[in-house]
C-alpha positions in Angstrom: 0.0 0.0 0.0 1.4 3.4 -0.9 1.4 5.3 2.4 1.4 9.1 2.6 2.5 11.0 5.6 -1.0 12.2 6.3 -2.4 8.6 6.1 0.3 7.4 8.4 -0.9 10.0 11.0 -4.6 9.0 10.5 -3.9 5.4 11.1 -2.6 6.3 14.6 -6.1 7.4 15.7 -8.9 4.8 15.9 -8.6 3.3 12.4 -9.5 -0.1 11.1 -7.5 -2.0 8.5 -8.4 -4.8 6.0 -5.8 -7.6 6.0 -5.1 -10.9 4.3 -5.8 -13.7 6.7 -4.8 -16.8 4.9 -7.0 -19.0 2.7 -10.1 -21.0 3.3 -10.5 -24.8 2.8 -11.1 -24.2 -1.0 -7.9 -22.2 -1.4 -9.6 -18.9 -1.8 -8.1 -15.9 0.0 -9.7 -14.7 3.3 -9.7 -11.1 4.6 -10.1 -9.8 8.2 -10.7 -6.4 9.7 -8.7 -5.4 12.8 -8.6 -2.2 14.8 -5.2 -0.5 14.9 -3.7 -0.7 18.4 -0.5 1.2 17.7 2.0 1.9 14.9 5.6 0.9 14.6 8.7 1.8 12.5 9.0 5.0 10.5 7.1 6.6 7.7 8.4 6.1 4.2 6.4 5.9 0.9 6.9 2.2 0.1 5.4 1.1 3.5 8.1 -1.5 4.1 9.8 0.0 7.2 6.7 0.7 9.3 3.3 -0.6 10.0 0.5 -1.2 12.5 0.0 -3.5 15.4 -3.3 -5.3 15.5 -4.9 -8.2 17.4 -3.6 -11.6 16.2 -4.6 -12.9 12.8 -5.3 -16.7 12.2 -1.5 -17.3 11.9 -0.7 -15.4 15.0 0.8 -12.3 13.3 0.3 -9.1 15.2 2.6 -6.7 13.3 1.6 -5.8 9.8 3.7 -3.6 7.5 1.9 -0.7 5.7 2.7 -2.5 2.4 0.5 -5.5 3.5 -2.6 -3.4 4.3 -5.4 -4.1 1.8 -7.7 -1.3 3.0 -8.3 1.2 5.7 -11.2 3.1 7.4 -10.6 6.1 9.6 -14.3 7.1 10.0 -14.0 10.0 7.6 -12.0 8.3 4.9 -11.9 4.7 3.6 -10.3 2.8 0.7 -9.8 -0.7 -0.5 -7.6 0.3 -3.4 -4.7 -2.0 -2.5 -7.2 -4.9 -2.6 -8.6 -3.8 -6.0 -5.0 -3.8 -7.3 -4.6 -7.5 -6.3 -7.3 -8.6 -8.7 -4.8 -9.9 -11.2 -3.3 -12.3 -8.6 -6.3 -13.1 -6.5 -8.9 -13.6 -9.3 -6.9 -16.6 -10.5 -7.6 -18.3 -7.1 -11.4 -17.9 -7.4 -14.1 -18.1 -10.1 -14.2 -15.0 -12.2 -17.8 -14.2 -11.2 -16.9 -14.4 -7.5 -14.5 -11.4 -7.5 -17.0 -8.6 -7.5 -18.9 -10.2 -4.6 -15.6 -10.8 -2.8 -14.8 -7.0 -3.1 -18.2 -6.0 -2.0 -18.1 -8.2 1.0 -14.7 -6.9 2.0 -15.9 -3.3 1.7 -19.0 -4.1 3.8 -16.8 -5.7 6.4 -14.5 -2.7 6.6 -17.4 -0.2 6.7 -19.1 -2.2 9.5 -15.9 -1.9 11.6 -16.4 1.8 12.4 -19.5 3.2 14.1 -18.8 6.8 13.3 -18.7 6.5 9.5 -19.2 9.5 7.4 -22.5 9.3 5.5 -20.8 9.7 2.1 -18.8 6.5 2.4 -20.7 3.6 0.8 -19.8 0.2 -0.5 -20.4 1.2 -4.1 -18.0 4.2 -3.7 -15.3 1.9 -2.4 -15.7 -0.8 -5.1 -16.7 1.1 -8.3 -13.5 1.8 -10.3 -13.5 5.0 -12.4 -10.0 5.1 -13.9 -7.5 2.7 -15.4 -4.2 2.5 -17.1 -2.0 -0.3 -18.5 1.0 -1.5 -16.6 4.0 -0.5 -18.7 5.9 -3.7 -17.9 3.4 -6.6 -18.1 0.5 -4.8 -19.9 -2.1 -5.6 -17.2 -4.9 -3.2 -16.7 -4.8 -1.5 -13.3 -8.1 -0.1 -12.1 -8.6 2.7 -9.6 -11.5 4.2 -7.6 -9.9 7.7 -7.3 -7.8 9.7 -9.7 -5.4 10.5 -6.9 -4.7 6.8 -6.4 -4.1 6.3 -10.1 -1.6 9.2 -10.2 0.3 7.8 -7.2 0.5 4.3 -8.8 1.7 5.9 -12.0 4.8 7.2 -10.3 6.0 3.6 -9.9 5.7 2.8 -13.6 8.7 2.8 -15.9 9.0 5.5 -18.5 8.2 9.2 -18.5 4.4 9.3 -18.3 1.3 7.2 -18.0 -2.0 7.8 -19.8 -4.9 7.5 -17.4 -8.3 6.7 -19.0 -11.9 7.0 -17.7 -13.5 3.7 -17.2 -17.0 5.1 -18.0 -16.2 6.9 -21.3 -12.9 5.4 -22.3 -11.6 8.9 -22.9 -8.1 10.1 -21.7 -8.4 11.8 -18.4 -4.8 12.9 -18.0 -1.2 12.1 -18.4 0.5 11.4 -15.1 4.3 11.5 -14.5 6.0 8.1 -14.2 9.2 7.2 -12.5 11.4 8.4 -15.3 13.4 5.2 -15.3 13.7 3.6 -18.8 15.4 0.1 -18.9 18.3 -0.2 -21.3 
């Protein structure tokens, strides 16, 4: 999960996180929601050197790095964008028609974890993707709910810029700067 400084601060105060919690007996991924007890490490954009402490998952893990968080809910803001980006990997472990229900159930589970939820946050707002671009390395389509998330993800792509499209109309929304790295 791409972690911003402001999001790292928000996770310190009464937040819930969506986490991968192993697989069920059919081999399909399971998710769990946990309240953040505390944070550890330091802030840095990749999310590898810091994270949150939560009550134990099914495997006994209590410390989760920011990079392994699949979604968050702070009461005023929520997102399951990291889970949406896992569709390429996780859809292969379940029937294709089950993926939208899996996303919807994960969003409902996350929203139910906070009692003081802002009225504008709904399951459909968390799961309806509005923007997309193609991964410059593998050519996979990456879908995003918010344009801000698409622009953040574009910074990790190879090349100079990424073209972001509207999922509804198919039109170009903008050109976002990429990493600038071009392999030899």
